ZASEZA-160037 format. One record per residue (C-alpha): residue number from 1; x, y, z. Coordinates in nm, 3 decimals. Layout:
<sites>
+-----+---------+---------+---------+
: seq :       x :       y :       z :
+-----+---------+---------+---------+
: NUM :       X :       Y :       Z :
...
+-----+---------+---------+---------+
</sites>
This chain:
<sites>
+-----+---------+---------+---------+
: seq :       x :       y :       z :
+-----+---------+---------+---------+
:   1 :   0.931 :   2.357 :  -2.473 :
:   2 :   1.067 :   2.172 :  -2.762 :
:   3 :   1.173 :   1.804 :  -2.730 :
:   4 :   0.960 :   1.596 :  -2.955 :
:   5 :   0.787 :   1.300 :  -2.761 :
:   6 :   0.464 :   1.156 :  -2.848 :
:   7 :   0.457 :   0.826 :  -2.650 :
:   8 :   0.766 :   0.791 :  -2.445 :
:   9 :   1.026 :   0.571 :  -2.595 :
:  10 :   0.843 :   0.570 :  -2.938 :
:  11 :   1.159 :   0.670 :  -3.121 :
:  12 :   1.369 :   0.406 :  -2.963 :
:  13 :   1.374 :   0.039 :  -3.016 :
:  14 :   1.495 :  -0.188 :  -2.728 :
:  15 :   1.449 :  -0.213 :  -2.358 :
:  16 :   1.118 :  -0.043 :  -2.246 :
:  17 :   1.100 :   0.261 :  -2.031 :
:  18 :   0.938 :   0.083 :  -1.739 :
:  19 :   1.166 :  -0.219 :  -1.747 :
:  20 :   1.477 :   0.011 :  -1.766 :
:  21 :   1.354 :   0.228 :  -1.486 :
:  22 :   1.304 :  -0.081 :  -1.290 :
:  23 :   1.662 :  -0.176 :  -1.348 :
:  24 :   1.776 :   0.173 :  -1.241 :
:  25 :   1.579 :   0.149 :  -0.921 :
:  26 :   1.728 :  -0.200 :  -0.851 :
:  27 :   2.075 :  -0.078 :  -0.920 :
:  28 :   2.018 :   0.238 :  -0.704 :
:  29 :   1.962 :   0.023 :  -0.391 :
:  30 :   2.322 :  -0.059 :  -0.402 :
:  31 :   2.457 :   0.284 :  -0.485 :
:  32 :   2.483 :   0.619 :  -0.321 :
:  33 :   2.166 :   0.851 :  -0.340 :
:  34 :   2.400 :   1.147 :  -0.388 :
:  35 :   2.367 :   1.361 :  -0.699 :
:  36 :   2.592 :   1.295 :  -0.994 :
:  37 :   2.931 :   1.449 :  -1.004 :
:  38 :   3.031 :   1.430 :  -1.360 :
:  39 :   3.195 :   1.736 :  -1.530 :
:  40 :   2.941 :   1.983 :  -1.643 :
:  41 :   3.028 :   2.098 :  -1.987 :
:  42 :   3.101 :   2.465 :  -2.085 :
:  43 :   2.968 :   2.444 :  -2.448 :
:  44 :   2.779 :   2.693 :  -2.651 :
:  45 :   2.421 :   2.745 :  -2.781 :
:  46 :   2.124 :   2.524 :  -2.890 :
:  47 :   1.771 :   2.614 :  -3.002 :
:  48 :   1.471 :   2.724 :  -2.787 :
:  49 :   1.218 :   2.522 :  -2.601 :
:  50 :   0.928 :   2.425 :  -2.842 :
:  51 :   0.630 :   2.197 :  -2.780 :
:  52 :   0.680 :   1.921 :  -2.525 :
:  53 :   0.409 :   1.700 :  -2.355 :
:  54 :   0.066 :   1.858 :  -2.403 :
:  55 :  -0.069 :   1.990 :  -2.077 :
:  56 :   0.245 :   2.116 :  -1.932 :
:  57 :   0.191 :   2.464 :  -1.784 :
:  58 :   0.498 :   2.694 :  -1.771 :
:  59 :   0.687 :   2.949 :  -1.971 :
:  60 :   0.897 :   2.856 :  -2.277 :
:  61 :   1.222 :   3.014 :  -2.397 :
:  62 :   1.245 :   3.234 :  -2.697 :
:  63 :   1.288 :   3.090 :  -3.042 :
:  64 :   1.597 :   3.298 :  -3.139 :
:  65 :   1.965 :   3.233 :  -3.034 :
:  66 :   1.987 :   3.533 :  -2.813 :
:  67 :   2.097 :   3.543 :  -2.437 :
:  68 :   1.843 :   3.369 :  -2.227 :
:  69 :   1.872 :   3.643 :  -1.965 :
:  70 :   1.559 :   3.673 :  -1.742 :
:  71 :   1.409 :   3.360 :  -1.882 :
:  72 :   1.692 :   3.122 :  -1.771 :
:  73 :   1.524 :   2.989 :  -1.465 :
:  74 :   1.205 :   2.945 :  -1.650 :
:  75 :   1.377 :   2.756 :  -1.931 :
:  76 :   1.564 :   2.537 :  -1.677 :
:  77 :   1.249 :   2.457 :  -1.507 :
:  78 :   1.059 :   2.375 :  -1.820 :
:  79 :   1.334 :   2.135 :  -1.943 :
:  80 :   1.331 :   1.944 :  -1.612 :
:  81 :   0.942 :   1.923 :  -1.636 :
:  82 :   0.982 :   1.730 :  -1.961 :
:  83 :   1.171 :   1.456 :  -1.789 :
:  84 :   0.907 :   1.448 :  -1.509 :
:  85 :   0.641 :   1.418 :  -1.752 :
:  86 :   0.838 :   1.142 :  -1.939 :
:  87 :   0.847 :   0.936 :  -1.619 :
:  88 :   0.473 :   0.967 :  -1.583 :
:  89 :   0.410 :   0.866 :  -1.940 :
:  90 :   0.633 :   0.570 :  -1.895 :
:  91 :   0.391 :   0.445 :  -1.615 :
:  92 :   0.113 :   0.446 :  -1.882 :
:  93 :   0.272 :   0.288 :  -2.173 :
:  94 :   0.576 :   0.057 :  -2.178 :
:  95 :   0.649 :  -0.311 :  -2.242 :
:  96 :   0.615 :  -0.372 :  -1.869 :
:  97 :   0.263 :  -0.229 :  -1.873 :
:  98 :   0.172 :  -0.436 :  -2.157 :
:  99 :   0.315 :  -0.758 :  -1.993 :
: 100 :   0.113 :  -0.683 :  -1.683 :
: 101 :  -0.213 :  -0.622 :  -1.875 :
: 102 :  -0.157 :  -0.963 :  -2.061 :
: 103 :  -0.136 :  -1.135 :  -1.730 :
: 104 :  -0.465 :  -0.972 :  -1.607 :
: 105 :  -0.651 :  -1.045 :  -1.928 :
: 106 :  -0.510 :  -1.398 :  -1.931 :
: 107 :  -0.628 :  -1.476 :  -1.572 :
: 108 :  -0.908 :  -1.731 :  -1.617 :
: 109 :  -0.976 :  -1.712 :  -1.231 :
: 110 :  -1.046 :  -1.339 :  -1.255 :
: 111 :  -1.250 :  -1.358 :  -1.576 :
: 112 :  -1.463 :  -1.650 :  -1.434 :
: 113 :  -1.540 :  -1.467 :  -1.117 :
: 114 :  -1.634 :  -1.155 :  -1.298 :
: 115 :  -1.859 :  -1.328 :  -1.538 :
: 116 :  -2.033 :  -1.484 :  -1.229 :
: 117 :  -2.043 :  -1.173 :  -1.035 :
: 118 :  -1.857 :  -1.347 :  -0.739 :
: 119 :  -1.711 :  -1.081 :  -0.532 :
: 120 :  -1.508 :  -1.304 :  -0.296 :
: 121 :  -1.365 :  -1.501 :  -0.594 :
: 122 :  -1.300 :  -1.179 :  -0.783 :
: 123 :  -1.101 :  -1.027 :  -0.480 :
: 124 :  -0.909 :  -1.341 :  -0.446 :
: 125 :  -0.803 :  -1.337 :  -0.815 :
: 126 :  -0.714 :  -0.964 :  -0.801 :
: 127 :  -0.506 :  -1.025 :  -0.474 :
: 128 :  -0.323 :  -1.303 :  -0.653 :
: 129 :  -0.232 :  -1.085 :  -0.947 :
: 130 :  -0.132 :  -0.774 :  -0.738 :
: 131 :   0.101 :  -0.985 :  -0.512 :
: 132 :   0.261 :  -1.193 :  -0.798 :
: 133 :   0.625 :  -1.125 :  -0.757 :
: 134 :   0.731 :  -1.089 :  -1.133 :
: 135 :   0.441 :  -0.842 :  -1.198 :
: 136 :   0.450 :  -0.461 :  -1.108 :
: 137 :   0.077 :  -0.407 :  -1.052 :
: 138 :   0.039 :  -0.170 :  -0.751 :
: 139 :  -0.349 :  -0.153 :  -0.777 :
: 140 :  -0.610 :  -0.356 :  -0.980 :
: 141 :  -0.988 :  -0.311 :  -0.991 :
: 142 :  -1.236 :  -0.561 :  -1.157 :
: 143 :  -1.576 :  -0.434 :  -1.279 :
: 144 :  -1.888 :  -0.598 :  -1.412 :
: 145 :  -2.190 :  -0.407 :  -1.549 :
: 146 :  -2.049 :  -0.088 :  -1.377 :
: 147 :  -2.025 :  -0.244 :  -1.037 :
: 148 :  -1.686 :  -0.283 :  -0.866 :
: 149 :  -1.634 :  -0.640 :  -0.761 :
: 150 :  -1.284 :  -0.611 :  -0.635 :
: 151 :  -1.037 :  -0.327 :  -0.579 :
: 152 :  -0.702 :  -0.404 :  -0.420 :
: 153 :  -0.387 :  -0.207 :  -0.397 :
: 154 :  -0.231 :   0.139 :  -0.317 :
: 155 :  -0.473 :   0.417 :  -0.215 :
: 156 :  -0.324 :   0.660 :  -0.459 :
: 157 :  -0.212 :   0.483 :  -0.772 :
: 158 :  -0.140 :   0.687 :  -1.073 :
: 159 :  -0.146 :   0.662 :  -1.463 :
: 160 :  -0.425 :   0.400 :  -1.470 :
: 161 :  -0.487 :   0.196 :  -1.779 :
: 162 :  -0.806 :   0.006 :  -1.848 :
: 163 :  -0.913 :  -0.286 :  -2.062 :
: 164 :  -1.170 :  -0.561 :  -2.132 :
: 165 :  -1.196 :  -0.901 :  -1.956 :
: 166 :  -1.328 :  -1.183 :  -2.159 :
: 167 :  -1.421 :  -1.532 :  -2.098 :
: 168 :  -1.423 :  -1.786 :  -2.404 :
: 169 :  -1.438 :  -1.487 :  -2.637 :
: 170 :  -1.722 :  -1.316 :  -2.464 :
: 171 :  -1.681 :  -0.980 :  -2.284 :
: 172 :  -1.769 :  -1.021 :  -1.917 :
: 173 :  -1.627 :  -0.693 :  -1.753 :
: 174 :  -1.341 :  -0.463 :  -1.758 :
: 175 :  -1.038 :  -0.373 :  -1.524 :
: 176 :  -0.854 :  -0.065 :  -1.424 :
: 177 :  -0.481 :  -0.112 :  -1.346 :
: 178 :  -0.176 :   0.098 :  -1.227 :
: 179 :   0.192 :  -0.004 :  -1.208 :
: 180 :   0.282 :   0.302 :  -0.994 :
: 181 :   0.170 :   0.476 :  -0.676 :
: 182 :   0.217 :   0.826 :  -0.556 :
: 183 :   0.522 :   0.758 :  -0.340 :
: 184 :   0.697 :   0.566 :  -0.610 :
: 185 :   0.658 :   0.832 :  -0.860 :
: 186 :   0.774 :   1.108 :  -0.629 :
: 187 :   1.092 :   0.907 :  -0.548 :
: 188 :   1.178 :   0.864 :  -0.908 :
: 189 :   1.134 :   1.236 :  -0.986 :
: 190 :   1.340 :   1.329 :  -0.676 :
: 191 :   1.619 :   1.081 :  -0.758 :
: 192 :   1.637 :   1.136 :  -1.135 :
: 193 :   1.563 :   1.498 :  -1.160 :
: 194 :   1.624 :   1.656 :  -0.812 :
: 195 :   1.323 :   1.884 :  -0.779 :
: 196 :   1.038 :   1.931 :  -0.538 :
: 197 :   0.712 :   1.745 :  -0.650 :
: 198 :   0.355 :   1.764 :  -0.540 :
: 199 :   0.042 :   1.577 :  -0.642 :
: 200 :  -0.290 :   1.752 :  -0.589 :
: 201 :  -0.649 :   1.707 :  -0.683 :
: 202 :  -0.847 :   2.037 :  -0.738 :
: 203 :  -0.739 :   2.255 :  -0.441 :
: 204 :  -0.635 :   1.957 :  -0.216 :
: 205 :  -0.276 :   1.852 :  -0.173 :
: 206 :  -0.245 :   1.482 :  -0.188 :
: 207 :   0.118 :   1.429 :  -0.116 :
: 208 :   0.447 :   1.612 :  -0.185 :
: 209 :   0.823 :   1.616 :  -0.121 :
: 210 :   0.946 :   1.844 :   0.027 :
: 211 :   0.705 :   1.828 :   0.313 :
: 212 :   0.593 :   2.063 :   0.437 :
: 213 :   0.649 :   2.273 :   0.129 :
: 214 :   0.499 :   2.600 :   0.008 :
: 215 :   0.126 :   2.559 :  -0.021 :
: 216 :  -0.093 :   2.601 :  -0.212 :
: 217 :   0.124 :   2.594 :  -0.516 :
: 218 :  -0.007 :   2.762 :  -0.837 :
: 219 :   0.003 :   2.572 :  -1.170 :
: 220 :   0.291 :   2.797 :  -1.292 :
: 221 :   0.470 :   3.094 :  -1.201 :
: 222 :   0.710 :   3.147 :  -0.904 :
: 223 :   0.702 :   3.102 :  -0.525 :
: 224 :   0.951 :   3.204 :  -0.250 :
: 225 :   1.071 :   2.906 :  -0.068 :
: 226 :   1.353 :   2.870 :   0.177 :
: 227 :   1.499 :   3.207 :   0.068 :
: 228 :   1.492 :   3.153 :  -0.307 :
: 229 :   1.250 :   3.236 :  -0.582 :
: 230 :   1.164 :   2.888 :  -0.724 :
: 231 :   0.979 :   2.819 :  -1.054 :
: 232 :   0.654 :   2.625 :  -1.059 :
: 233 :   0.570 :   2.410 :  -1.357 :
: 234 :   0.280 :   2.155 :  -1.363 :
: 235 :   0.110 :   1.907 :  -1.600 :
: 236 :  -0.206 :   1.715 :  -1.587 :
: 237 :  -0.213 :   1.347 :  -1.486 :
: 238 :  -0.472 :   1.085 :  -1.361 :
: 239 :  -0.506 :   0.871 :  -1.047 :
: 240 :  -0.709 :   0.558 :  -1.020 :
: 241 :  -0.967 :   0.478 :  -1.108 :
: 242 :  -0.995 :   0.799 :  -1.328 :
: 243 :  -0.938 :   1.090 :  -1.119 :
: 244 :  -0.779 :   1.414 :  -1.249 :
: 245 :  -0.462 :   1.503 :  -1.051 :
: 246 :  -0.199 :   1.770 :  -1.114 :
: 247 :   0.174 :   1.701 :  -1.087 :
: 248 :   0.351 :   2.027 :  -0.979 :
: 249 :   0.715 :   2.074 :  -0.980 :
: 250 :   0.904 :   2.308 :  -0.751 :
: 251 :   1.238 :   2.406 :  -0.927 :
: 252 :   1.518 :   2.584 :  -0.761 :
: 253 :   1.702 :   2.861 :  -0.964 :
: 254 :   1.941 :   2.721 :  -1.235 :
: 255 :   2.303 :   2.678 :  -1.114 :
: 256 :   2.567 :   2.925 :  -1.189 :
: 257 :   2.295 :   3.190 :  -1.300 :
: 258 :   2.528 :   3.451 :  -1.432 :
: 259 :   2.690 :   3.217 :  -1.687 :
: 260 :   2.384 :   3.050 :  -1.798 :
: 261 :   2.192 :   3.378 :  -1.853 :
: 262 :   2.452 :   3.476 :  -2.105 :
: 263 :   2.376 :   3.159 :  -2.311 :
: 264 :   2.095 :   3.107 :  -2.548 :
: 265 :   1.785 :   2.944 :  -2.390 :
: 266 :   1.839 :   2.654 :  -2.618 :
: 267 :   2.170 :   2.574 :  -2.433 :
: 268 :   2.006 :   2.630 :  -2.096 :
: 269 :   1.750 :   2.357 :  -2.203 :
: 270 :   2.020 :   2.118 :  -2.319 :
: 271 :   2.196 :   2.174 :  -1.991 :
: 272 :   1.892 :   2.074 :  -1.805 :
: 273 :   1.890 :   1.744 :  -1.998 :
: 274 :   2.262 :   1.700 :  -1.890 :
: 275 :   2.166 :   1.770 :  -1.541 :
: 276 :   1.922 :   1.473 :  -1.548 :
: 277 :   2.178 :   1.262 :  -1.731 :
: 278 :   2.434 :   1.324 :  -1.458 :
: 279 :   2.192 :   1.239 :  -1.189 :
: 280 :   2.108 :   0.913 :  -1.342 :
: 281 :   2.465 :   0.805 :  -1.408 :
: 282 :   2.540 :   0.700 :  -1.050 :
: 283 :   2.241 :   0.456 :  -1.064 :
: 284 :   2.435 :   0.255 :  -1.304 :
: 285 :   2.768 :   0.074 :  -1.259 :
: 286 :   2.861 :   0.203 :  -1.607 :
: 287 :   3.049 :  -0.069 :  -1.784 :
: 288 :   2.999 :  -0.261 :  -2.107 :
: 289 :   2.688 :  -0.439 :  -1.981 :
: 290 :   2.519 :  -0.109 :  -1.882 :
: 291 :   2.601 :   0.146 :  -2.149 :
: 292 :   2.291 :   0.061 :  -2.373 :
: 293 :   2.049 :   0.074 :  -2.089 :
: 294 :   2.193 :   0.405 :  -1.960 :
: 295 :   2.165 :   0.547 :  -2.321 :
: 296 :   1.808 :   0.426 :  -2.343 :
: 297 :   1.707 :   0.583 :  -2.016 :
: 298 :   1.866 :   0.915 :  -2.111 :
: 299 :   1.680 :   0.918 :  -2.443 :
: 300 :   1.355 :   0.850 :  -2.285 :
: 301 :   1.396 :   1.082 :  -2.003 :
: 302 :   1.512 :   1.380 :  -2.229 :
: 303 :   1.390 :   1.297 :  -2.576 :
: 304 :   1.749 :   1.382 :  -2.707 :
: 305 :   1.969 :   1.141 :  -2.915 :
: 306 :   2.225 :   1.002 :  -2.683 :
: 307 :   2.563 :   0.861 :  -2.767 :
: 308 :   2.827 :   0.703 :  -2.532 :
: 309 :   3.196 :   0.703 :  -2.641 :
: 310 :   3.542 :   0.630 :  -2.521 :
: 311 :   3.795 :   0.786 :  -2.734 :
: 312 :   3.720 :   0.703 :  -3.095 :
: 313 :   3.487 :   0.421 :  -3.018 :
: 314 :   3.116 :   0.443 :  -2.979 :
: 315 :   3.009 :   0.206 :  -2.683 :
: 316 :   2.626 :   0.263 :  -2.713 :
: 317 :   2.386 :   0.516 :  -2.863 :
: 318 :   2.043 :   0.591 :  -2.997 :
: 319 :   2.164 :   0.469 :  -3.334 :
: 320 :   2.472 :   0.300 :  -3.482 :
: 321 :   2.770 :   0.511 :  -3.610 :
: 322 :   2.689 :   0.839 :  -3.415 :
: 323 :   2.898 :   1.138 :  -3.441 :
: 324 :   3.207 :   1.220 :  -3.228 :
: 325 :   3.161 :   1.517 :  -2.983 :
: 326 :   3.210 :   1.835 :  -3.171 :
: 327 :   3.439 :   2.119 :  -3.086 :
: 328 :   3.153 :   2.356 :  -3.137 :
: 329 :   2.801 :   2.364 :  -3.010 :
: 330 :   2.646 :   2.234 :  -3.323 :
: 331 :   2.701 :   1.966 :  -3.577 :
: 332 :   2.546 :   1.813 :  -3.891 :
: 333 :   2.442 :   1.446 :  -3.862 :
: 334 :   2.245 :   1.229 :  -4.115 :
: 335 :   2.171 :   1.571 :  -4.313 :
: 336 :   2.035 :   1.760 :  -4.020 :
: 337 :   2.179 :   2.022 :  -3.780 :
: 338 :   2.176 :   1.938 :  -3.411 :
: 339 :   2.270 :   2.131 :  -3.111 :
: 340 :   2.523 :   1.935 :  -2.906 :
: 341 :   2.654 :   1.905 :  -2.561 :
: 342 :   2.874 :   1.650 :  -2.404 :
: 343 :   3.011 :   1.562 :  -2.044 :
: 344 :   3.226 :   1.300 :  -1.874 :
: 345 :   3.073 :   1.022 :  -1.677 :
: 346 :   3.264 :   0.790 :  -1.433 :
: 347 :   3.263 :   0.442 :  -1.580 :
: 348 :   3.461 :   0.115 :  -1.570 :
: 349 :   3.736 :   0.064 :  -1.688 :
: 350 :   3.767 :   0.441 :  -1.763 :
: 351 :   3.543 :   0.749 :  -1.786 :
: 352 :   3.321 :   0.782 :  -2.096 :
: 353 :   3.197 :   1.079 :  -2.298 :
: 354 :   2.815 :   1.120 :  -2.303 :
: 355 :   2.695 :   1.332 :  -2.602 :
: 356 :   2.334 :   1.479 :  -2.618 :
: 357 :   2.202 :   1.597 :  -2.942 :
: 358 :   1.882 :   1.808 :  -2.997 :
: 359 :   1.740 :   1.889 :  -3.348 :
: 360 :   1.819 :   2.261 :  -3.421 :
: 361 :   1.516 :   2.483 :  -3.480 :
: 362 :   1.674 :   2.550 :  -3.825 :
: 363 :   1.813 :   2.267 :  -4.019 :
: 364 :   2.009 :   2.495 :  -4.251 :
+-----+---------+---------+---------+
</sites>
C-alpha cells in the first residue's frame, strides 16, 4: 500500500479531520444514505500500492505498471483499508480531540477532586465533561496514583488518548479520554467506504456489521460470504483504557472485475480512492460553501491531492492553482509526476469535476 500518511491530515492546513467528519455526519442526517452515483471514470494507469499505515495486514499490489490481474481484489481491498485506517487515526489526533483535551485539563473541578482523592466529586466532574453539548467526549476516566476515581461513558470506546491533570502547576493525576465509540466508528466506515467491519479483541468478536457475519475472520486473506469470495484486511487499534483491538474489514470483490483486472494495480488503487470520494459526495450539499470541506475530507480519507473544478475554474483544492484534469492518466505538477483520475460529482448550480492525484512511483 502506498499512500503517504503519517498523522492524518498532517499535509493539509485547514479544517481538522474530526471536525470535518462531524460536519459530514451532521449533513448526512438530512441526506440519503444511498451510495454515491457520480460517473466512474475510465482512465488509465497509476502506481502500485506502497506503504500505508503501519500495522495494516493484507497484500499489496506489484510495483510495475502491468495488468493487476489476480491481485485486483487484493489491491482494491488494501486501498479501502487505508481510508478506514485514516478514520481511526482521525479519532486519535485532530483539532477536535485537542480542544476536548484542553477542556479536560482546564477543569478545576476535576483536578481538585482528583487531588483530594474524592470519588464522588471526581465522578460528578467527569459526568459534566462527558455530557457537555459542545464537547465530543464519549468516555472519560480520571486516575490518581494508579487508582481509578471515575470512569464514565461508552463501554467500548476506541482510540484512547491520555494526559496529565494538574492543579496550580502540580501534577495530581491523569486522564484517559475517547471521542469515538465502536458503533460510531462502524457507522463511519460503512457510510464512507461501504465495507463490512468487525472489531475484535484476541479471539473474541466485540461488534461487527454485517451481523451475523462470517466468523471468526482471519487477519488477512479471503473468506466466502453470501456467495462471493471477499477479501479480509485488518489493522491494529486500541480500545479504552488501553486494550489491544483489531479492526477487520470484509471487502466484496472490486466492481467490473474484468475491466479492472486489465489495468495496472496503481489504477485499481486510485479507483478505490474515487469509490470513497463518490460515497462521501452525497453527504455534502456540494456548493460554494462546501467545496473546501469536501476536498479536505477526501484528502484525509485517501491521502491524495484533491482538486475540485468547474470548467476552467478551480473551486477548491489541496493547494492553490492546481492542474486541470489531464487527457491521459498521468501529469506533471510542480516538478513531479502524478497518476491522475477524475470523475463528475453532482453539485449546485452545476456538476463539478473532482480530480485525484497520487505521486507516481517514478518521478521521471
